[in-house]
Z-matrix of the N, CA and C atoms (Angstrom, degrees):
N
C 1 1.467
C 2 1.526 1 110.79
N 3 1.337 2 114.84 1 -44.54
C 4 1.466 3 120.12 2 -179.83
C 5 1.526 4 110.55 3 -63.12
N 6 1.367 5 116.27 4 -41.30
C 7 1.458 6 119.70 5 179.19
C 8 1.525 7 110.97 6 -64.16
N 9 1.323 8 117.22 7 -38.86
C 10 1.465 9 121.64 8 178.87
C 11 1.526 10 110.61 9 -62.91
N 12 1.311 11 116.10 10 -43.65
C 13 1.472 12 120.70 11 179.08
C 14 1.534 13 110.06 12 -63.26
N 15 1.341 14 115.45 13 -41.41
C 16 1.467 15 119.96 14 -179.26
C 17 1.519 16 110.82 15 -64.82
N 18 1.364 17 116.02 16 -44.12
C 19 1.468 18 119.20 17 178.12
C 20 1.520 19 111.23 18 -61.73
N 21 1.318 20 116.19 19 -42.24
C 22 1.476 21 120.36 20 179.10
C 23 1.516 22 111.10 21 -61.75
N 24 1.324 23 116.55 22 -42.20
C 25 1.462 24 121.32 23 -179.83
C 26 1.521 25 110.65 24 -64.21
N 27 1.342 26 116.87 25 -40.07
C 28 1.469 27 120.52 26 179.37
C 29 1.520 28 111.26 27 -66.01
N 30 1.336 29 116.59 28 -42.66
C 31 1.466 30 120.72 29 178.62
C 32 1.519 31 110.87 30 -63.08
N 33 1.329 32 116.64 31 -45.49
C 34 1.465 33 120.38 32 179.75
C 35 1.529 34 110.63 33 -63.91
N 36 1.324 35 115.66 34 -38.34
C 37 1.469 36 119.20 35 178.11
C 38 1.507 37 111.39 36 -64.54
N 39 1.362 38 117.00 37 -40.81
C 40 1.457 39 121.41 38 178.52
C 41 1.528 40 110.88 39 -64.07
N 42 1.344 41 115.94 40 -43.65
C 43 1.467 42 120.40 41 177.79
C 44 1.519 43 110.58 42 -62.02
N 45 1.317 44 117.02 43 -38.20
C 46 1.466 45 121.50 44 178.95
C 47 1.516 46 110.92 45 -63.05
N 48 1.352 47 116.70 46 -40.86
C 49 1.460 48 120.55 47 178.65
C 50 1.522 49 110.34 48 -64.47
N 51 1.363 50 116.16 49 -42.95
C 52 1.468 51 119.55 50 178.59
C 53 1.515 52 111.51 51 -61.77
N 54 1.322 53 116.55 52 -41.22
C 55 1.466 54 120.66 53 -179.35
C 56 1.515 55 111.86 54 -66.74
N 57 1.347 56 116.20 55 -27.98
C 58 1.464 57 120.18 56 -178.37
C 59 1.527 58 111.35 57 -78.97
N 60 1.336 59 117.01 58 -13.35
C 61 1.460 60 121.27 59 -178.30
C 62 1.517 61 110.35 60 -105.95
N 63 1.333 62 116.37 61 132.68
C 64 1.457 63 121.66 62 179.64
C 65 1.523 64 109.35 63 -130.01
N 66 1.326 65 115.96 64 146.38
C 67 1.457 66 122.26 65 174.33
C 68 1.521 67 107.51 66 -115.88
N 69 1.326 68 116.07 67 121.88
C 70 1.467 69 120.56 68 -176.99
C 71 1.525 70 110.02 69 -120.47
N 72 1.326 71 115.13 70 144.15
C 73 1.464 72 121.43 71 177.94
C 74 1.524 73 110.14 72 -81.96
N 75 1.325 74 116.64 73 138.65
C 76 1.462 75 119.11 74 176.79
C 77 1.524 76 109.80 75 -77.25
N 78 1.317 77 115.60 76 159.34
C 79 1.457 78 123.35 77 174.99
C 80 1.535 79 107.10 78 -82.71
N 81 1.340 80 117.18 79 94.38
C 82 1.455 81 120.39 80 -174.08
C 83 1.527 82 112.89 81 -67.31
N 84 1.326 83 116.58 82 -24.86
C 85 1.466 84 120.20 83 -179.61
C 86 1.523 85 111.36 84 -66.56
N 87 1.316 86 116.52 85 -36.28
C 88 1.463 87 120.56 86 -175.05
C 89 1.523 88 114.15 87 -110.27
N 90 1.323 89 117.39 88 -5.60
C 91 1.461 90 120.92 89 173.40
C 92 1.530 91 108.56 90 -87.01
N 93 1.317 92 116.92 91 147.71
C 94 1.466 93 118.47 92 -178.24
C 95 1.526 94 111.05 93 -162.35
N 96 1.314 95 113.90 94 166.99
C 97 1.462 96 121.93 95 173.24
C 98 1.523 97 107.39 96 -119.94
N 99 1.314 98 116.02 97 122.21
C 100 1.459 99 120.97 98 173.69
C 101 1.528 100 108.50 99 -96.27
N 102 1.317 101 116.55 100 132.40
C 103 1.458 102 120.66 101 -179.00
C 104 1.531 103 110.44 102 -119.22
N 105 1.316 104 115.06 103 155.57
C 106 1.468 105 120.38 104 176.14
C 107 1.521 106 109.00 105 -145.89
N 108 1.316 107 115.45 106 131.81
C 109 1.460 108 122.04 107 175.89
C 110 1.513 109 109.48 108 -135.17
N 111 1.331 110 116.43 109 164.91
C 112 1.464 111 119.88 110 -178.40
C 113 1.517 112 109.51 111 -156.58
N 114 1.328 113 115.10 112 169.12
C 115 1.446 114 119.35 113 169.07
C 116 1.538 115 108.77 114 -70.21
N 117 1.307 116 115.40 115 164.33
C 118 1.459 117 121.00 116 -171.55
C 119 1.521 118 112.92 117 -55.56
N 120 1.307 119 116.94 118 -36.76
C 121 1.460 120 120.58 119 -175.08
C 122 1.531 121 112.44 120 -96.81
N 123 1.358 122 115.28 121 23.48
C 124 1.463 123 122.79 122 169.29
C 125 1.528 124 114.96 123 69.77
N 126 1.324 125 118.44 124 15.32
C 127 1.457 126 118.72 125 172.02
C 128 1.521 127 108.63 126 -104.19
N 129 1.335 128 114.92 127 164.73
C 130 1.469 129 120.65 128 179.05
C 131 1.529 130 111.91 129 56.50
N 132 1.322 131 115.85 130 53.30
C 133 1.461 132 120.55 131 177.42
C 134 1.514 133 110.90 132 -73.30
N 135 1.322 134 115.17 133 151.87
C 136 1.448 135 122.14 134 172.78
C 137 1.519 136 109.26 135 -131.93
N 138 1.328 137 116.08 136 148.77
C 139 1.460 138 119.41 137 176.20
C 140 1.518 139 109.47 138 -147.30
N 141 1.327 140 115.25 139 162.08
C 142 1.456 141 119.91 140 -178.71
C 143 1.516 142 110.51 141 -174.96
N 144 1.318 143 115.69 142 -160.54
C 145 1.465 144 120.24 143 -177.56
C 146 1.527 145 109.96 144 -134.56
N 147 1.326 146 115.25 145 161.60
C 148 1.451 147 123.52 146 169.49
C 149 1.526 148 106.27 147 -141.46
N 150 1.335 149 116.54 148 144.41
C 151 1.468 150 121.01 149 -172.08
C 152 1.535 151 111.79 150 -102.92
N 153 1.322 152 113.89 151 164.51
C 154 1.455 153 121.10 152 176.17
C 155 1.525 154 110.38 153 -92.22
N 156 1.330 155 116.08 154 140.06
C 157 1.459 156 121.02 155 169.12
C 158 1.520 157 110.60 156 -79.46
N 159 1.327 158 115.38 157 -41.38
C 160 1.459 159 121.32 158 -179.72
C 161 1.519 160 108.48 159 -161.77
N 162 1.326 161 115.19 160 166.64
C 163 1.459 162 119.04 161 177.08
C 164 1.509 163 111.05 162 -173.17
N 165 1.312 164 115.18 163 144.27
C 166 1.454 165 121.74 164 178.58
C 167 1.518 166 109.79 165 -131.45
N 168 1.318 167 115.05 166 135.30
C 169 1.457 168 122.21 167 174.66
C 170 1.530 169 108.20 168 -108.64
N 171 1.316 170 116.72 169 133.44
C 172 1.460 171 121.50 170 173.89
C 173 1.521 172 108.84 171 -98.87
N 174 1.322 173 115.62 172 126.25
C 175 1.467 174 122.06 173 -179.21
C 176 1.527 175 108.35 174 -121.28
N 177 1.320 176 116.40 175 125.91
C 178 1.465 177 122.05 176 177.86
C 179 1.524 178 109.14 177 -123.06
N 180 1.328 179 115.39 178 123.69
C 181 1.469 180 121.16 179 -178.95
C 182 1.521 181 111.68 180 50.72
N 183 1.341 182 115.57 181 38.55
C 184 1.460 183 120.96 182 176.08
C 185 1.515 184 115.54 183 87.24
N 186 1.346 185 118.70 184 -8.67
C 187 1.468 186 121.90 185 -177.33
C 188 1.525 187 110.75 186 -109.09
N 189 1.324 188 116.43 187 145.09
C 190 1.462 189 121.45 188 175.43
C 191 1.520 190 108.87 189 -69.00
N 192 1.334 191 116.71 190 126.71
C 193 1.462 192 120.78 191 179.25
C 194 1.525 193 112.89 192 -123.42
N 195 1.322 194 117.80 193 -10.96
C 196 1.453 195 119.60 194 -179.32
C 197 1.508 196 111.57 195 -168.19
N 198 1.303 197 114.77 196 174.13
C 199 1.456 198 120.03 197 178.19
C 200 1.514 199 110.58 198 -179.79
N 201 1.313 200 116.61 199 147.98
C 202 1.459 201 121.64 200 174.86
C 203 1.527 202 108.18 201 -142.08
N 204 1.338 203 116.11 202 134.90
C 205 1.457 204 121.00 203 -169.97
C 206 1.525 205 110.14 204 -138.86
N 207 1.336 206 115.72 205 140.82
C 208 1.448 207 121.78 206 173.36
C 209 1.524 208 108.43 207 -109.81
N 210 1.322 209 115.84 208 131.07
C 211 1.463 210 122.51 209 -174.21
C 212 1.529 211 109.15 210 -109.79
N 213 1.304 212 116.11 211 127.84
C 214 1.464 213 122.78 212 -177.01
C 215 1.528 214 109.57 213 -84.91
N 216 1.331 215 116.83 214 96.71
C 217 1.460 216 120.52 215 -176.99
C 218 1.527 217 112.09 216 -68.00
N 219 1.336 218 116.94 217 -20.52
C 220 1.468 219 120.03 218 177.24
C 221 1.525 220 111.58 219 -70.21
N 222 1.340 221 116.63 220 -14.14
C 223 1.469 222 120.31 221 -176.78
C 224 1.531 223 112.75 222 -91.07
N 225 1.322 224 118.08 223 6.45
C 226 1.467 225 120.67 224 -179.34
C 227 1.526 226 110.24 225 -54.45
N 228 1.323 227 115.95 226 128.85
C 229 1.463 228 122.17 227 175.66
C 230 1.517 229 109.84 228 -131.04
N 231 1.304 230 114.75 229 148.17
C 232 1.457 231 122.59 230 172.68
C 233 1.527 232 106.78 231 -103.77
N 234 1.344 233 117.22 232 120.33
C 235 1.464 234 120.09 233 -173.27
C 236 1.528 235 113.77 234 -113.38
N 237 1.337 236 117.47 235 12.93
C 238 1.463 237 118.14 236 179.01
C 239 1.524 238 112.25 237 -92.64
N 240 1.342 239 116.80 238 -4.60
C 241 1.459 240 120.19 239 174.80
C 242 1.510 241 115.45 240 85.33
N 243 1.345 242 116.78 241 1.42
C 244 1.464 243 119.67 242 -177.73
C 245 1.529 244 110.12 243 -107.33
N 246 1.318 245 117.49 244 121.41
C 247 1.459 246 124.20 245 175.03
C 248 1.526 247 111.47 246 54.06
N 249 1.293 248 116.50 247 42.41
C 250 1.457 249 121.42 248 -171.30
C 251 1.526 250 113.32 249 -54.00
N 252 1.323 251 116.88 250 -61.89
C 253 1.458 252 120.43 251 -175.19
C 254 1.514 253 113.12 252 -60.82
N 255 1.323 254 116.88 253 -50.16
C 256 1.459 255 120.91 254 -179.23
C 257 1.515 256 111.43 255 -62.86
N 258 1.327 257 117.07 256 -42.58
C 259 1.461 258 120.59 257 -177.27
C 260 1.524 259 111.24 258 -66.02
N 261 1.328 260 116.80 259 -46.00
C 262 1.471 261 120.03 260 -179.16
C 263 1.523 262 110.21 261 -62.55
N 264 1.322 263 116.62 262 -43.38
C 265 1.461 264 119.72 263 177.88
C 266 1.509 265 112.15 264 -60.32
N 267 1.332 266 115.67 265 -39.37
C 268 1.461 267 119.70 266 179.90
C 269 1.533 268 110.79 267 -69.13
N 270 1.326 269 116.93 268 -41.66
C 271 1.467 270 119.86 269 178.57
C 272 1.527 271 111.84 270 -61.64
N 273 1.328 272 116.78 271 -33.01
C 274 1.465 273 120.65 272 -179.42
C 275 1.530 274 112.69 273 -81.94
N 276 1.323 275 116.74 274 -11.80
C 277 1.462 276 121.06 275 -176.56
C 278 1.525 277 111.75 276 -77.72
N 279 1.326 278 115.35 277 174.15
C 280 1.468 279 121.10 278 179.45
C 281 1.519 280 112.36 279 -64.59
N 282 1.330 281 118.64 280 -19.64
C 283 1.466 282 121.02 281 176.27
C 284 1.524 283 111.21 282 -61.35
N 285 1.335 284 115.59 283 -34.05
C 286 1.464 285 119.68 284 -177.38
C 287 1.535 286 110.88 285 -116.21
N 288 1.323 287 118.64 286 -93.29
C 289 1.465 288 120.76 287 -169.57
C 290 1.529 289 114.71 288 -100.13
N 291 1.323 290 117.37 289 -3.06
C 292 1.467 291 122.07 290 173.97
C 293 1.538 292 110.95 291 45.56
N 294 1.320 293 115.01 292 57.35
C 295 1.465 294 121.76 293 -171.82
C 296 1.526 295 112.44 294 -62.69
N 297 1.324 296 118.37 295 -31.77
C 298 1.465 297 120.37 296 178.93
C 299 1.530 298 110.66 297 -60.92
N 300 1.313 299 117.29 298 -36.05
C 301 1.467 300 122.02 299 -179.38
C 302 1.523 301 111.97 300 -90.15
N 303 1.338 302 116.25 301 -33.48
C 304 1.469 303 121.22 302 -176.48
C 305 1.532 304 109.75 303 -127.43
N 306 1.338 305 117.87 304 73.73
C 307 1.471 306 120.47 305 -174.61
C 308 1.521 307 114.47 306 -73.20
N 309 1.327 308 117.61 307 -14.40
C 310 1.466 309 120.86 308 -176.92
C 311 1.520 310 110.28 309 -128.59
N 312 1.322 311 115.95 310 132.44
C 313 1.458 312 122.76 311 168.60
C 314 1.523 313 108.12 312 -109.73
N 315 1.317 314 117.00 313 158.90
C 316 1.464 315 119.76 314 -178.95
C 317 1.526 316 111.23 315 -131.88
N 318 1.316 317 113.80 316 150.81
C 319 1.458 318 122.29 317 173.81
C 320 1.520 319 107.21 318 -131.44
N 321 1.335 320 116.68 319 124.20
C 322 1.460 321 120.61 320 -178.21
C 323 1.529 322 110.13 321 -129.85
N 324 1.329 323 115.94 322 123.58
C 325 1.458 324 120.53 323 177.49
C 326 1.525 325 109.19 324 -70.15
N 327 1.321 326 116.35 325 130.64
C 328 1.459 327 122.33 326 177.07
C 329 1.526 328 110.76 327 -100.29
N 330 1.333 329 115.77 328 -38.90
C 331 1.463 330 120.69 329 -179.54
C 332 1.522 331 108.98 330 -152.52
N 333 1.321 332 115.93 331 142.14
C 334 1.467 333 121.76 332 178.12
C 335 1.519 334 107.99 333 -129.32
N 336 1.329 335 116.12 334 122.55
C 337 1.468 336 121.71 335 -179.90
C 338 1.520 337 108.42 336 -115.64
N 339 1.329 338 116.66 337 119.47
C 340 1.457 339 121.99 338 -176.27
C 341 1.534 340 111.09 339 -93.72
N 342 1.332 341 115.44 340 135.16
C 343 1.464 342 119.66 341 168.21
C 344 1.525 343 109.22 342 -89.48
N 345 1.344 344 115.98 343 -30.69
C 346 1.468 345 122.90 344 168.29
C 347 1.528 346 107.03 345 -161.76
N 348 1.321 347 117.54 346 -169.51
C 349 1.466 348 120.97 347 -175.76
C 350 1.523 349 112.09 348 -58.95
N 351 1.334 350 117.32 349 -38.49
C 352 1.458 351 121.33 350 -171.86
C 353 1.526 352 114.66 351 -92.25
N 354 1.327 353 118.05 352 -21.11
C 355 1.460 354 120.12 353 -172.96
C 356 1.528 355 110.56 354 -125.34
N 357 1.328 356 114.96 355 139.15
C 358 1.453 357 119.16 356 -176.72
C 359 1.525 358 109.54 357 -158.78
N 360 1.316 359 115.45 358 167.57
C 361 1.466 360 121.96 359 176.07
C 362 1.517 361 108.53 360 -121.88
N 363 1.331 362 115.71 361 137.91
C 364 1.468 363 121.61 362 -174.86
C 365 1.527 364 110.14 363 -117.01
N 366 1.319 365 115.22 364 133.61
C 367 1.460 366 122.02 365 165.03
C 368 1.524 367 105.50 366 -101.93
N 369 1.332 368 116.63 367 126.25
C 370 1.465 369 119.93 368 -174.58
C 371 1.520 370 110.32 369 -140.73
N 372 1.318 371 115.34 370 158.52
C 373 1.458 372 122.04 371 171.24
C 374 1.520 373 108.79 372 -102.79
N 375 1.328 374 115.63 373 124.59
C 376 1.461 375 122.02 374 177.96
C 377 1.525 376 108.50 375 -110.65
N 378 1.333 377 116.31 376 123.13
C 379 1.459 378 121.61 377 -179.83
C 380 1.519 379 109.72 378 -112.82
N 381 1.340 380 116.16 379 120.24
C 382 1.457 381 124.00 380 177.58
C 383 1.525 382 107.30 381 -132.88
N 384 1.317 383 117.86 382 133.60
C 385 1.463 384 122.83 383 -179.79
C 386 1.529 385 111.36 384 54.57
N 387 1.317 386 117.14 385 34.70
C 388 1.451 387 121.15 386 177.92
C 389 1.516 388 114.72 387 77.29
N 390 1.329 389 117.08 388 4.00
C 391 1.468 390 122.30 389 179.99
C 392 1.521 391 109.16 390 -107.47
N 393 1.327 392 116.84 391 131.25
C 394 1.461 393 121.46 392 -178.41
C 395 1.527 394 110.00 393 -113.03
N 396 1.332 395 115.45 394 129.28
C 397 1.464 396 122.13 395 173.79
C 398 1.518 397 109.34 396 -133.40
N 399 1.320 398 115.12 397 149.32
C 400 1.463 399 120.62 398 176.09
C 401 1.523 400 110.03 399 -80.29
N 402 1.319 401 116.52 400 139.69
C 403 1.459 402 122.08 401 175.05
C 404 1.526 403 108.56 402 -132.68
N 405 1.316 404 116.01 403 157.49
C 406 1.463 405 122.11 404 174.55
C 407 1.517 406 109.09 405 -124.96
N 408 1.321 407 116.49 406 141.58
C 409 1.457 408 119.74 407 176.36
C 410 1.519 409 109.50 408 -155.68
N 411 1.320 410 114.93 409 158.51
C 412 1.455 411 121.11 410 177.83
C 413 1.519 412 109.44 411 -96.28
N 414 1.309 413 115.80 412 143.82
C 415 1.451 414 120.75 413 -179.75
C 416 1.513 415 111.85 414 -126.30
N 417 1.326 416 114.83 415 155.61
C 418 1.460 417 121.64 416 176.14
C 419 1.525 418 108.62 417 -129.56
N 420 1.326 419 116.34 418 138.33
C 421 1.461 420 121.77 419 -178.53
C 422 1.522 421 109.84 420 -121.31
N 423 1.329 422 114.98 421 131.60
C 424 1.468 423 120.38 422 178.94
C 425 1.529 424 109.15 423 -134.66
N 426 1.308 425 115.74 424 163.15
C 427 1.466 426 123.11 425 178.96
C 428 1.516 427 108.07 426 -112.94
N 429 1.355 428 116.86 427 120.52
C 430 1.468 429 120.64 428 -178.55
C 431 1.525 430 110.04 429 -141.21
N 432 1.326 431 115.76 430 122.79
C 433 1.466 432 121.91 431 172.58
C 434 1.529 433 113.19 432 50.53
N 435 1.318 434 115.91 433 47.29
C 436 1.451 435 120.31 434 177.50
C 437 1.511 436 115.11 435 79.24
N 438 1.329 437 117.29 436 3.41
C 439 1.459 438 121.99 437 -179.48
C 440 1.526 439 110.07 438 -117.61
N 441 1.318 440 115.29 439 144.83
C 442 1.458 441 120.70 440 164.28
C 443 1.521 442 107.26 441 -84.99
N 444 1.321 443 116.96 442 136.57
C 445 1.461 444 121.82 443 -178.84
C 446 1.522 445 108.39 444 -127.47
N 447 1.314 446 116.05 445 120.24
C 448 1.456 447 121.22 446 175.63
C 449 1.518 448 108.87 447 -110.19
N 450 1.328 449 117.00 448 132.86
C 451 1.458 450 121.81 449 177.15
C 452 1.525 451 109.68 450 -127.41
N 453 1.314 452 115.52 451 148.94
C 454 1.467 453 120.44 452 176.54
C 455 1.515 454 108.82 453 -157.96
N 456 1.318 455 115.16 454 158.84
C 457 1.462 456 121.73 455 176.23
C 458 1.517 457 107.91 456 -134.88
N 459 1.329 458 115.69 457 140.17
C 460 1.456 459 119.51 458 175.47
C 461 1.520 460 109.63 459 -157.29
N 462 1.315 461 115.54 460 162.79
C 463 1.463 462 122.88 461 -179.03
C 464 1.521 463 108.32 462 -123.45
N 465 1.328 464 116.14 463 136.53
C 466 1.457 465 120.05 464 175.49
C 467 1.529 466 109.88 465 -119.08
N 468 1.326 467 115.36 466 157.07
C 469 1.461 468 122.84 467 169.88
C 470 1.524 469 106.47 468 -92.58
N 471 1.316 470 116.39 469 107.20
C 472 1.466 471 121.28 470 -172.28
C 473 1.526 472 112.83 471 -59.34
N 474 1.339 473 117.51 472 -27.61
C 475 1.464 474 119.51 473 -176.78
C 476 1.523 475 112.23 474 -67.62
N 477 1.330 476 117.67 475 -20.70
C 478 1.462 477 120.16 476 176.86
C 479 1.524 478 111.51 477 -67.73
N 480 1.336 479 116.46 478 -18.79
C 481 1.466 480 121.84 479 177.22
C 482 1.530 481 111.62 480 -106.88
N 483 1.326 482 116.56 481 16.53
C 484 1.460 483 120.51 482 176.17
C 485 1.506 484 115.08 483 77.16
N 486 1.346 485 117.23 484 17.98
C 487 1.471 486 121.08 485 176.45
C 488 1.528 487 106.66 486 -96.60
N 489 1.327 488 116.42 487 88.23
C 490 1.464 489 121.68 488 -166.88
C 491 1.521 490 114.67 489 -107.05
N 492 1.315 491 118.43 490 -0.47
C 493 1.463 492 120.82 491 -174.04
C 494 1.526 493 111.58 492 -58.10
N 495 1.340 494 116.46 493 128.03
C 496 1.474 495 123.66 494 177.50
C 497 1.532 496 112.21 495 53.59
N 498 1.327 497 116.82 496 32.73
C 499 1.465 498 120.54 497 177.25
C 500 1.520 499 110.32 498 -79.73
N 501 1.325 500 116.43 499 148.71
C 502 1.467 501 120.13 500 -179.81
C 503 1.518 502 111.49 501 -62.69
N 504 1.333 503 116.40 502 -25.90
C 505 1.457 504 120.14 503 179.89
C 506 1.519 505 113.77 504 -68.99
N 507 1.343 506 117.17 505 -9.87
C 508 1.453 507 121.06 506 -177.07
C 509 1.530 508 112.13 507 -110.65
N 510 1.358 509 116.03 508 13.10
C 511 1.459 510 120.23 509 177.14
C 512 1.527 511 109.62 510 -126.67
N 513 1.328 512 116.24 511 134.95
C 514 1.461 513 119.46 512 174.42
C 515 1.527 514 109.82 513 -81.95
N 516 1.320 515 117.34 514 -32.57
C 517 1.461 516 122.46 515 175.06
C 518 1.525 517 107.93 516 -117.47
N 519 1.332 518 116.61 517 120.71
C 520 1.458 519 120.03 518 -177.32
C 521 1.520 520 110.91 519 -65.79
N 522 1.326 521 115.47 520 137.87
C 523 1.465 522 122.05 521 178.79
C 524 1.515 523 109.09 522 -115.18
N 525 1.322 524 115.78 523 161.93
C 526 1.460 525 120.54 524 -179.26
C 527 1.523 526 112.40 525 -62.42
N 528 1.341 527 117.12 526 -28.79
C 529 1.456 528 118.89 527 -175.51
C 530 1.519 529 113.13 528 -94.18
N 531 1.341 530 117.67 529 12.66
C 532 1.457 531 120.29 530 174.63
C 533 1.529 532 108.60 531 -66.14
N 534 1.324 533 116.09 532 133.05
C 535 1.467 534 121.63 533 -177.60
C 536 1.517 535 109.56 534 -94.45
N 537 1.306 536 116.77 535 135.92
C 538 1.458 537 121.39 536 178.72
C 539 1.530 538 110.17 537 -58.36
N 540 1.317 539 115.62 538 143.01
C 541 1.464 540 120.03 539 176.45
C 542 1.522 541 111.61 540 -74.42
N 543 1.308 542 117.23 541 -16.92
C 544 1.468 543 121.60 542 -175.59
C 545 1.525 544 111.09 543 -85.60
N 546 1.324 545 116.01 544 130.11
C 547 1.460 546 122.33 545 170.17
C 548 1.520 547 107.22 546 -119.96
N 549 1.327 548 115.96 547 128.67
C 550 1.464 549 120.64 548 -179.80
C 551 1.526 550 109.83 549 -99.45
N 552 1.321 551 115.12 550 135.46
C 553 1.459 552 121.00 551 178.92
C 554 1.528 553 110.17 552 -121.23
N 555 1.322 554 115.17 553 139.22
C 556 1.458 555 121.64 554 170.43
C 557 1.527 556 107.05 555 -122.76
N 558 1.325 557 115.83 556 114.93
C 559 1.466 558 122.01 557 -173.18
C 560 1.520 559 109.81 558 -104.48
N 561 1.333 560 115.67 559 133.14
C 562 1.465 561 122.20 560 174.36
C 563 1.519 562 108.64 561 -124.95
N 564 1.335 563 116.00 562 121.63
C 565 1.462 564 122.12 563 178.68
C 566 1.516 565 109.46 564 -118.32
N 567 1.314 566 116.37 565 133.00
C 568 1.470 567 121.13 566 176.37
C 569 1.527 568 109.54 567 -125.05
N 570 1.334 569 115.84 568 141.58
C 571 1.459 570 121.08 569 172.96
C 572 1.507 571 109.33 570 -151.25
N 573 1.333 572 115.66 571 158.57
C 574 1.465 573 120.28 572 179.54
C 575 1.516 574 109.77 573 -65.15
N 576 1.330 575 115.23 574 125.75
C 577 1.453 576 119.76 575 -175.71
C 578 1.522 577 111.10 576 -67.55
N 579 1.327 578 115.52 577 143.34
C 580 1.454 579 121.69 578 174.47
C 581 1.521 580 111.44 579 -85.77
N 582 1.362 581 115.10 580 -10.97
C 583 1.469 582 120.48 581 179.65
C 584 1.516 583 109.45 582 -92.91
N 585 1.297 584 115.86 583 146.69
C 586 1.465 585 121.35 584 178.29
C 587 1.508 586 112.44 585 -86.58
N 588 1.338 587 116.35 586 -21.15
C 589 1.475 588 118.94 587 -175.27
C 590 1.501 589 109.97 588 -91.44
């Protein structure tokens, strides 16, 4: 009898944990990644956006605990108005992201540590051009017009993902047209809130 009660309690507890966890799809139309790159000496900056193909946020007891996202590399756009067509074509070429061979990049949350409901730090795996590296970034979550909105900013060293074109590491004498290894990203994710308030 005692064993039966214990098994029942464990099953109910497991069901309770499952019920407390939800997986929600992000709003891919309004979610985006803004990128910014520049030459090594900070002149001639360029910026633009890239869109998500899909994305899921895992929420447990109201807190973000996971997420996995597919990024549409074919959607790269340059939005600063400078050399738009040529620049986008070059970014999609084998010199940079080789979009024909690697049309999708992924971002997967490995661990999320909350300081409170709105602020947290994420350990994630970022895969670009078939190369995966761990990154860390801070995130902020807000509630706006029936949507949950998560924002974050982080910088990566592009050469860790094999994007080496005009990198300073490949020149013995620095030139004016050397491109900074740093790419800055500002990520905005939106999804339908599970909260009514």
